[in-house]
N, C-alpha and C positions, 0 to 999 in steps of 0.2 A: 668063550668070546673074549676078545682083547680090545682094549680101548687105547688109542694113540692120539697124541696131540702133535700136530705138525705146524710149525711156526715159520712163516716167511717174513723176513725183516726187510725194511727199506728206509730211505731217508725220512719218509713221512710217518712211519710207525710200523705196524705189523699186521699181517693177516693170519688168523688162527683158524685152523681146520680141526674139528674133532671127528675122528674116524672110529667106527665100530666094525671090527673085522674088515678093515680097509674100505668100508662104505661111508661116505660123507654124510654126517647127520647134523652137524652144526658148523656154521661159518661166522666168524666175527672179525670186525675191523677195529683195530686199536690205533687211533690216530693221535699223534702228539699234539695236534692243534685243536682237538675236540674240547669243548667246554660244555658246561651244564649237563653233566652225566648223572645218571642215577646214583644216589649216595652222596653227592657233593653237598656241602653245607655252606650256607651264606647268611650274612647279616643283611636282611632285606629291610625295605621301608614300605609301609602300607601306602599305596597310592589312592585306592578307592575302597570304601566299604559298601557292599551292595546288599542291603537287608533282604531284598526280594529273592536273592539267590542264597542268602545266608552264607555269604562268602566274601572274600576280599581279593583284590588284585595287588600284587606285591612286586616292587621293582628290585630285581637282583642283578641288573646289568644286562639282561637279555633284551633284544629289540622289541619283544612282546612281553607285556607284564605277565608274571606268573600267577597261577590260580591257587588259592588256598581256601578250602571249604571248612566250615565250622566242625564237621565230623572228623577232620584231619588235624585238629588242634592238639588233641591229647588232653586228658583230664587235668594235668598239672600245668596248664599253660599260664595260669596266673602266677605260679611260683617262678616259672621260667622268665616271664616278663619282668617280674620284680628283680630277679637275678641280673638280667640284662641292664636294667635301670641302675642298679647298685654298682655294677662293673663300670658302666659308662661314666658314672660320677666319681669313680675311684674309691668307693666305700667298701668294695668287696673284691679282693684280688686273688682268691684261692680257688683251686679246682676242687678241693675237698668240700663236700657238701654236708659233712656230719654236723657242722655248727650252723647250717643255714636254716632259717625259719620258713617252713612251707606255708603257702596260702591254701585256702579251701579249694577243692576241686570244682571244675565247672560241670553243669548238668548236660546230659546228652541232648536235652530238648531246649537248650539255651539259644541265644541269638548272638550273631557275630558282632553286632554293634555294642554289646555289653562287654566285649573283651578288647576290641580294637577301635582305634580312631585313626583318621587320616594322618600320615606323616609319622606314625609310631614305628619304632624299630622292632623287628621280630627275627629270631633265629629260625631258619627254615632248612629243610632237607629236600632235595629233588627226589620224587618218587616216580615221575614219568617225564621223559625227555621231551623237548619240543618236537612236535609232529605236525607236518604240513604248515598250516597257518596258525596253529595253536602254540602258545607259550608253554613253559614247563608247568607241571602240576607239583604242588608242594605239600609237605607235612611239617608241622612244628613239633611233632613228637619225635625227637631226634633219637636215632639208634646207630650204634657202631658195631659192625659185624666182624667177628673173628672166625677162626676155623671151627671152634666148638660152641662158642657162646655169642650172644648179642647183648650189648650193654646199653641200657636206657637210662640216661640221666633224669633226675626229678621223677623217679618212679620208685616202686618198692615191690618186694616179693620176688619169688623164683617160679618160673613156669618152664614146661618142657614141650618139645615137639610131640605131636600126637603119634608120630611114626615110631617113637620109642615105646614099645608095647609091654615089655616085660616089667612087672611090678617091682621086682627086686632091684632091677637096674634103675628104674625111675626113682625109687627111694634112695638108692646109693648116690645118684647124681644130685638129687635135691638136697640131701644132707651135706654133701661136700660144698655145694655152692651157697647154701644158707650160712655156712661157717665162713666162707671166703668173701661173701658179698659186702662191698663197702656201703655204709649208710648213705641214703639218698639216691641210690641207684637200683634199678631193676635188672633182672637177669632172665634171659630166655636161653635155654639149652637147645642147640640145634640137633638135628638127626645125627650129624657126624660125631656128636659127643658120646654116643653109645659106645661103651668099652674104653673111653678115655680115662687115663690115670689122673689122680689128684694133681700131680706135678704138671701134666699137660694143660689141665684146666686152669691152674694158677698162672702158668706162663701166658696163656691166651688172655686171661683177665688183666694181667700186668700190662700187656701190650695195648689193650683197649683203654686202660686208665691213662697210659701215656698219650694216646691219641686225644683223649678228652682234655688233658692238660694243655696240649698244643692248641686246641680250639679256644680255650680260655685265654691263652696268650695272644692269639690272633684277635680275639674280641677286645682285649685290653688295648691292643695296638690300634684299634679302629679300622681294621681291614674288612673288606666286604666278603671276600672268599675266606672262610674259616677252615675248611677241611676238604680234601679231595680224596675220593676213593682210590685205592691202589689201581694201577692200570688194569685194563680188561684181561690181559694175559694172567696176571697174578690173581685176579678175581676168579677166573676159570680154574686155576690151579687150586685155590682155596676151597672152591665149591665142589670140584669134580674128583680130585685125586683120592683114590681109595685102592683097595686090593686088586680090583679088576683093571686098574690103570697100569699098562705095561711099559710104555715108552713115551718120551717127549723128544721130538726131533726139532732142532733149531739150526738155521744156516749161518748164524753169526756167533763167533767165539765170545764176544762181550756179553751178548744176551744169554748165552749158555752159562756164563759165570754168574750173572745176576739171578737166573732161574735156579741154579744149584744152591745159591745162598738162600733164596726164598724157600726152596724145598726143604733145606735143612732146618729152617725156622718153623715150618709147619708140620713136618713129618719125619725129618732126619733121614729121608731116603732120597739121595741125589743121584743114585746109580742109574735111575731110569732116564736121566737127562743125557741126551746124546748130541754131539756136534755132527751135522750132516756135511760130508765132504765130497759128495758125488759131483760128476761133471754136469749132469742135467740140473735145471732149476728144481728146487725141492718140491714144489707143487706138481711139477711134471713127473718127477720120479715116483711120487706116491699117488699118481693118477687123480689128483685133486682138480687140476685144470680141466681135464676131460669131463669129470663129473659135474663141475660147475656149469660147463657149456650145455650139457645134456639135461641138467635138472632145473635150470632157471628159465626154461622156455615156457611159453603159454601152454604148450602141449607136452605132457610127460608120459612117455610110453611105459606100459606094463608088459606082462608076458602075453603070448598068444594073440597079439594084435590089439589087445585092450589098451586104453589110454585115458588119461585125465586131461580135462580142459580147465585151466585155472584163470579166472577173471577177477579183476580188482576194481572196486568202485569206492567212492568216498565213504559210503555208509557201511559196506560189508565186503567180504570175499565170497565168491561163488565157485564151487568145484563140481564139475559134471563128470560122472563116471560113464565111460562108453565101452561096450564089449568088443568093438571092432568087427572084422569080417572073417577072421580065420577060424572061428569055432565051427565044428562040423554040424551040418544040418540035422544029423541023426542024434546028436547029443540032446539030452533033456534040457529044455529052456530054463527051468527053475534051477537045475544043478549048475548050468553055465553061469547064470546070474549070481548064484551063491559063491562060486569059486572066484569070479571076477571081483565081486564086492569085498570078499575077505582079503584078496590081494590089494585092492584099492585102499582099504582101511589102513593097512600097515604103511603104504606109501604116503597116504595123506598125513598121517601122524609125523612121518619123517619130513615131509614138505613144510609143515607148520613150524617145526623146529628150525629147519634149514633156512627158510625165508624169514623167520621170526614174525610170522603173520599173527596179528592180534585183532581184538574186537569181535565182531560177529562173523562166523564162517557158516555158510549154508552148503550142504553136500547133497547132490542129487544122485543117489545110488540107483542102480538098475532095478526096475520093479521086481518085487518078489511077492508071491501070494501067501506063502506059509508064515504064520506068526512066529513059529520056532526059528525059522531062518532069519527073520528080522531081528529077533532077540539075539541071535548069535552074532550078527553084524554089530549090534549095539555093544555087546560084551567085548568083542574083538577091538572095537574102537576105544573103549574105556581102558582096556588092558594095554594097548599100544601107547596110550597117552600118559601112562603112569610114570614113564621115564622123563617126561617133559618137566623141566624145572619151573616153567611159567604156570601160574595158577590157571586152571581150565575147568570147564563144566561141559559135559557131554549129555545131550538129551536123546531119548529113544527116537526111532524113526516114526514119522507121522504117517497117516494113511495115504499120503501122496508120495511116500518114499523119500522124504526129505529128512535130513538130520541137521540139527542146530548145535553148534559148538561155540562157546565163548572162551576166549583165551586172553589172558592178561597182556596188555600192550604197554610197555614202559619205554620202548625205543622205537625209532622209525623202522618200518619194515625194510629188509634187505631186498633191493630190486636190481637185478642185472639184466639188461636188455642185450641179448646175444644176436639180435637182428638189427639190420639197418634199413632205412627207407629205400624202396625201389627208386632208382634214378629216373625211371620213365614216368611212374605215376606218383612219385613223392609220397609213397606210403598209403595212398588212398585206395589202391586196388583197381583204379579205373583210369582210362586215358580219354582224351578228347576224340570224338568221332572223326572219321576221315574228312567229312565235309567241313568241319571246323578247322582242321589242319590246313586245308587248301585256302580257307578263308583267311587264316593268319598269314599264309604265304603271300596272298594277294595284297594284304595291307603292307607287308614288308617291301614288296615290289614297288608299290605306289610311293612309299617313303623314300626308296632309293632313287626314284626318277624325278625328284623335285627339281633338280637343275636341268633336266631334259637334254643333257649333252651325251648321254651314254648311247652306244650303238647296239649293245646286247646285254642280256641278263644271264647271270650264272647262278644256278641253284644247286645246293648240295643237300641230299636227303638220304634216309634209310632206303635200302634196295626195294622193300615192299612199297613204299610211297612212290619211288621212282617208277615202278611198274604200273602203279595206279594212274600216275600223271601222264604216262606216255601210251597207254593202251588205246586201241581203237583207231579208226581212220581219222576221226575228228576228236583228237585227245584234248585233255585239259591244257597241255602245253601249246597245242595248235590254237586253241581259243585265246590263250594269253598273248600269243604272237600277233593275232589280229587285233586284240584289244589294246595292247600297248605299242604296236607297230615296232617291235624290237625282236631280234632273234633271241629265243629262250633256250639256253643249254642246261640240261638237267644231268647231274652227276650223282651216282649212288656211292654211299660209304657205309659198309657193314658195321663200322664202329659207332655209327650214330644211333641214338635211341629212336624208337618208332615215331615219336612226335617232335624230334629235334630237326631243325633245318637252318641253313645259312643262305642268305641272298647277298650276292655281290655284283 
């Protein structure tokens, strides 16, 4: 299996498509005008402390106040608050924390009003972007992510990703980072750190320490925005690039140069970055445009006539699995349901990543009687969700055939409406009854005859309506001529919608 990143650039930013064997599995938009992204760090001001929620609302410049819960403060928040206070007063101007005196940690069962008061400054990091009517969600436990490690100021100790399982490798990494770790900082070794050399780890740590120094400089300068995550393209490269990553195609020479430089800094492998020079647009060449059009609809087709119906509500997402009508009647119903559900599970996992759907997802699989088959669907769903970088939980099928999934939502869902409202019914799926159309035409005739100087009436309608108005010996047109004492001429126009008319 080969993974490719296809990047389409524009004046507004970039669109990034992740392909797995040329199948679209992730789509990202990287806009140069976007603010308040996950990972951005701000100097905020506490607007309100809400003891009943054990949370505070913080002003970071967004139109909606951001939300900061007590459980997201981090145990060393008192030390961080003291650091901010000393920096603002000019009594501490160093990024080095080795000489900084730490305050006692807060309790997990504590109260927000014991830590914050209104108008108090706090350094916060966005953990969930603004979604719908909600402002950003914040954490005051700041973390800076590199390719191999995560640096946490005002912390201590070294921990490792649980996905690094080999004990000898865990011990090796922990020993290296214990020796390299600066005082006053905590370290988390990411899954990517497995197999990394001491030199690579040291370079990653050095880069993150430089980022922290930049944050302190911005804090001293009194700026609100202290740090911005690297753009989404670079973030994807940092998190995704590994041995299975074969090519990165870009349609802009300047961006190619930037990505080559970034690739050299994180892996030393810039040979996989290629400039696309084809005549077709890059997304068309790699079949991304067609896949977007087919995959972002309400109905997503599977094989053999089966399909998914994906509905979105404010509270949750609902996915219905349908078998279609192309299965043979002679086939075993349980076997048919099993095959379709297995196929649907893989496609649903792909759709969740592709649309970046989060929150609660309810899946209505086709009913199956055998417990073993239900467990197989559950196992397939869990297995296909392993590659998803968003945190998720998959629950077994209920007795009603429903599966519940929760998936971390940190950004607004990607919504692409490939349909447009019908010009006849305005998207309602219904049009006025014929009697109502004639009623509207009568009102239009009455309005046009206010001055009573006209000798005739000219009406233009759809051919079907023209046939209805002129049929029979005593037609609607005849009745109108007697009623208005004017000659009524009706003209048909096949370009008119069924309920459109003109009276002149």
